[in-house]
N, C-alpha and C positions, 0 to 999 in steps of 0.2 A: 386710206382716204385718197380719192381721185382728184388730181389737179391737172386736167388734160384738156385744154381749150385752145382754140386759135384766137389771136387778138385781131380786132377789127380797127382799121384806121378811121380816124374822124374825118369826115368830109367837111370842107369849109366852103360852102356855097353861099354867095352873098345874098342876104335878105335885108331889106331896108324897111323899117316900119315908120309910116307917117301917122300922125296922131291928131286927134281933136280933143279939146278939153272937155271935162264932164259938164261944165257950166255953159259952154258956148262952143258951137261947131266952127272953130276957127283953126287955121293952121298953126302948129307949134313946132319947135325945133325937133329934129330927128331924135327918136328914143334909142336906147342901147339895143343893139341887135342880138339875136340869139348867139351868133358867132362870137361877138364881143363878150357876152356872158360866159361862153365856154372858155375863152382865153383867160378871162378874169379868174374863173374857178381854177384853172390850171396853175395860175401864178399865186393865188391868194387863199385857197381853201384851207380850213382848219379842222375839218371833219376827220374823225379817226379812220384808219384804213380798214378796220373790221367793225362795222356798226353793230353786229350781234354781241360784241363784248361790252357795249355801253351799259353801265349800271346806273341806278338811280343816284348813287353817290357822285359819280362822274358828271351826270347831267346837272345836278344841283351846283357842283363846283363850277362847271362851265357857265351856267346861268348867272351865278354871282360874278364871274369874270366879265360877262357881257355887260352887266349893269355898271361895274366898276370902270370899264373901258370908256363909257360915255353915259354918265348919269343924266345928262341933259336930253339924250336921245332915247334911252331905254328906261323902263321901270319894270319892277318885278313884284308880283303879287302871288301869295299863296292862296289858292282858290279852293282847296280841298285836301282831303287825306284819303289814302287807299285803305283797303280792309285792314292791312297790317300797319297802318299808321305812317306810311311814307307820304311825303308832301306831294301835292299836285300843284304845279306852278305855272303862272302865265306871264309872258313878256308882252309889254305894250310898246309900240313905236308909232310915231306919226301923230298928226293933229287934225286930220281932215274930217270932213263931214260924212264920209262913206266908210263905215266900220266893216272890217273883214276879220273873220275868225278862222284860224287854221289849227288843227290838232293832229297829232301823230301818235303812233304806237298805242292805239286803242286795243290792239292785240299785241301782247307782250313780245311775240317773236317776229314782229314786223318793224324793224328798226331803221330802214334806209332813210325815210324822210326825217326822222329825228336827227340823224347826222347832217342831212342837208340843211335843216333849219339853222344849225350853228354856222353854216357857210352863208346863209342869208343874213344872219346877224352881222357877220364879219363884213359882208359886202356893204350893208347899210352904214356900218361904222366907218369903214375905210373910205367909202365913196360918198359920204354925206354931203360933200361940197359939189359933187357932180350935178349938173342941171337935171338929169333924169331922176336922180335920187331925191333931190329937193322937191321936185314936182310930185313924186310918188308920196313922200311923207307929208306934203301939204294937202294932197287930195284925199288920202286914205288915213284911217286909224287902224293899225294892224294889231291883232291880238293872237298870240301864239301859245298853244299848250303843247309843249314837247312831252312825250311819254305820259299819256293819260293813264296807262295801266302799269305802274312801276312794279307791282307785285308779280305780274305776269312776266315783265321784262327780267326780273331777278331770276326767274325760273326758266326763261326763254320758252314760254308757253303762250298759247293763244288766249286762254281764259284768265280771269283774275283769281285771287286766292280763295274765293267762294266756289270756284269751278264754273262760273257763269261767263258766257260770252257777252261782254259789255255791249257789243253792237246789236244785240238782240234784247236789250233791256230798256228800250226807250219808253215803254208803256208801264211796265210794273215798277221800274226804277228801284230795284232791289239791291243794286250795287252802289256803293258810295261814289265810285268813279262816274257812273252814269248820272247820278244825281248832280254831281259837280258840273258835268258838261251841260246838263239841262239848265241849271241855275245860271251859269255863265251866259248861255244863249238868251235866257229870259231877261237878264239884267242888261246886256249890251245891245240886244236886238240887231245883230250884224246883218248887213244887206246881202252878204254871200258867205258861204262857208266852204272850207277845203278839208275834206276827210281823207287823210293820207295813210295808205296801207301798203302791204306787200301781198302778192299773190303767189300761188304755187308755181314751182319750176316746170310743172306739166303744161302750163298755160301757153297756148300757141295762137298764131294768127295767120290767116291766108292759106293758100294752096299752091304749091307745096308748103307745108307748115314751117313757120319761122317762130323763134321765141317771141312771146308777147312781152317785150321789155317794159313797156308802159301801156296800161289800159285806162280808159277814161269812161266816165259815166255822168251824164246829166240826170240827177236822181229824180225819179217820179214821186208824186205825192198822193196818188190814188190808183186804184186798180185799172181805171180807164186810161192811165198814162196821159192825163189831160195836159194841154198846153196852158201856159200862163206867162206873164211878163218875166217872172223869176226863172222859169224853165228855159225861156228863150235866152235869157242872159247866160245861164250856165252852159247851154249848148254853144253859144258864141265863145265863151271862155274856153271850152274844150276845143273849139276850132282854132283858137289862138295857140293853144298848147300844141295841137297837132302840127300846125305850120312851124312852130318854133323848134320842134323836136325832129321833124322829118330829115333835116340835113344830117343829124347825128345817128338816127335809128330808122332809116328808111325801111318800110315793110315790117317793122317791129312794133307798131302802135295799133292797139285794138280797142274795141268798144264792148262794154258790158251790155247785156240785155237789160232793158230798163223795167223789167217786171217789178211791180210794187211789192215790197216786203213790209208787212204791217208792223213788225216788231222793231225794225231797224232804225237807228238814229238818223242816218242820212235822209231816209224817206220822211220821217216825222219832223225833223228840223225844217225840211222843205215845206211840209204841211203847215208848220207853225209860223212860217214867214221868213225863214232863212234858207233860200235855195242853195243846194249843196252840189259841189263838184267832187266826185270821187276820183282820186288818182291812185292807181295800183301799180306797184313796181314788181316786175317779174324777172325772168331769167335773162342773163347776158352771156354771150359766147366768148368768154375769156377765162384764163387761168385764175385771175383775181377780179371777179365781176363787180365788187362793191364800188370802187372808185367811179367807174363809168356810170353806174346806176345812181349814185349820189349826184353826180354831175348832171344827169338828165333831170333829176328832181329840182336841182338848183335852177337850171335854165327854165324848166316848166313853171315853177312857182313865180320867179321874178318876171318872166314874160307875161304871165297872166296878171300879176299885180300892176305892171307897167301899162298894160292895155286898159285896165280899169282906171288907172290914174289919169291917163291921157284921153280916155274916151275912144281910143281906136278900137276897143272891143265892140263898139256900136256898129262898125263897118264889117265885122267878121260875119262869115256866112255859116249859119247853122248846118247847111248841107255838108260842109267840110267835116263836121263831126258825124253827122248821120250817115255819111258814106264810108266811114271806117268799117272794116270787117269786124264781125262779132267774134269774141274770144271762143276758142275751142280748147280741147285738152289732148292735143296730138303731138306733144313735145316731150322728149325724154332727155335724160342726162347724157347717155351714151347709147348708140346702137352699133353693134357688131354685126356686119352684114355678110351673108353667104359663107358662114363658117361650117365646117364639118364638125358636128357636135358628138363628143363621147361624154355622156352626161353623168357617168359614175354609177348608174343603176344597172349596168350590164346589158342594156338593150343595144341593138346594132347601131352603128353611126348613122347620122342623118344630116341633111343640109338645113340650116335654119339661121334666121336673124335672131340676135339676142338683144332685147331692149332692157336697158338699165335705168331705173329711176333713182332719184337721190333726194334726201331731205337733210337740212342743216339742223344741228343741235349744238348746244353749248354745255360743256362738261368741265368740272373741276379736275385738274390734274396737276399734281405737285404744287398745290396751293394757288394755282392760277386758272382763270377761266380760259378755255380754249374752244375754238370752233372746230367741230368735226363734221364730216359728211358721211352719212350712212347710206349705203347703196344696196338695192335689191334688184333681182331679176323681175321685171314687171310684165314682160311678155316674151314669147318665143314663137317663131314660125315665119310667115311672110309679112314683114313689117314695112313694106315699101311705101305705105301711106303715112308713116310716122316720121316726124322730124326729130332731130337731136342736136344738142349743143356740140357734140362731137360724134362723128361717124368714122368707124374703122372698117375698111374693106378687108375682110378676112378670107377672100377667095383663095383657095388653095391651102388654107391654114386649118388646123384642127384646134377646136376649143375643148379644154379638159378642166375638171375642177382643180382648184388649188388645194393640194394636200400637204405641201411641204413649204413652210414659210421661208426656207433658205433659197428657194428657186428664184433666179433673176434672169433678166434679158441677156441673151448671148450664150447661156448654158446649153450644153448638149445632153439630152436625156433619151432614155429608152421609152418608147410609147407603151409597151405592154404593162409597165408598172402603173399606168394610169387607168387601165381598163376596168379593174374591179373596184367595187365600192370600198372606199377607205375613210368613211366618215364625212365625205363631202360630195355634193352633187351640184349639177347645174339644172335649175328648174324654177318655174314661176313661184315667187314668194321666198325663194332662197336668197341668202346674201350673195351679192355679186362678187364672188371670188373665183376667178378663172384665169387660165393661162392659154395664150395663143401660141401654137407650135407650127413650124413649117419643116418639111423634110430637109435633113442635113445631107452633106455629100456622102457620108458613110451610110450604106444600106441599113435600114432598120432604126436609124438614129434620127432624132428631131432636135431642132434648135428652138430655144425659147425666144419668141419675138416680143411678147408683151405680157406683163403680169398685171391683172386688174384686181384690186381689193380695196 
């Protein structure tokens, strides 16, 4: 498993949000700033360090604790069951006339926002006497459905136990999870919805490519991508989120193409009268990316809710959303650049970049769930247009297949032993198991610089 990233410092640039109430355009006290939210998260977050390990049992236990912590603030309702009988639960907070619905983990292997919602609950509980929180809870009624797809979460897979993508079941409604979401929407008639997802680590933004750590979408409701009051609102919410997150993730915020997807829940909820904001969490360049990404979700969600509660969303500029660069798929986990490749197939050495892709998976090991990272060689050749979470300059080094598990950095080896095929190769589609060597002082000898596996 690869754990090789650089850490990014958090920038603390001052942003002050002035606000106007929903009911009257008058000046109100300053709201909490994104920077303040970031500092609050640092000091008070309760989310787990590895969201992929969240189980339905832990979510239910945590939700019970949320309600016990402040029954006057939170209420809990079971709103449905999954295919395999796991409960789907909804938390309510606030008493305002503007209902908001937020749901996470519609795809079972997309857990970042589920973790962030528990930090939102903690914030509302701890800060309930703050003026900004009182205003938020008096202006909005918040409905949260963490982990809409508990069966998928148990398997750490996208689809539910039927093998259906819930997010493509808005019309047929063959999944109990989809029927639950539809029934909640029809009963509550929320004025806006937040559809909280994760996106692939290949997702990039900009040129040169950077990781798309957060991507936003004001969801369309027809093929013409027509405008409406609801779409204008969601574009303004996306603009608020962009401005809130740019101090933390400058150049790492993207926008999805708003092509209408006739089967999708976000598109149909918008059509049915609940305009939807999609927030997708992507890659982050750090050895432990989860905390930073949960933090971004926390800041994004609370900044958006604060803007709705105060009315400052009305002054947001849709152009701030529309000018975001559209997502691409030009990001890899690791790129090894300018290596001399001996690929294990007996062909002559050649110069190439080696692009490594990665996917996360959760596996049981010794009775415990563990997060693993599976890596494969995604591309080879001239990869100068591809970005990566980590770039290794291998100029003057030789890349060879890993054929000996005992090899480690600093070891001196003979190169000829690597030339012939020994059950391992470096090639597209192959596991990313390779060794970088550089010439040692002794002629014909090489020193192991790095082992990737």
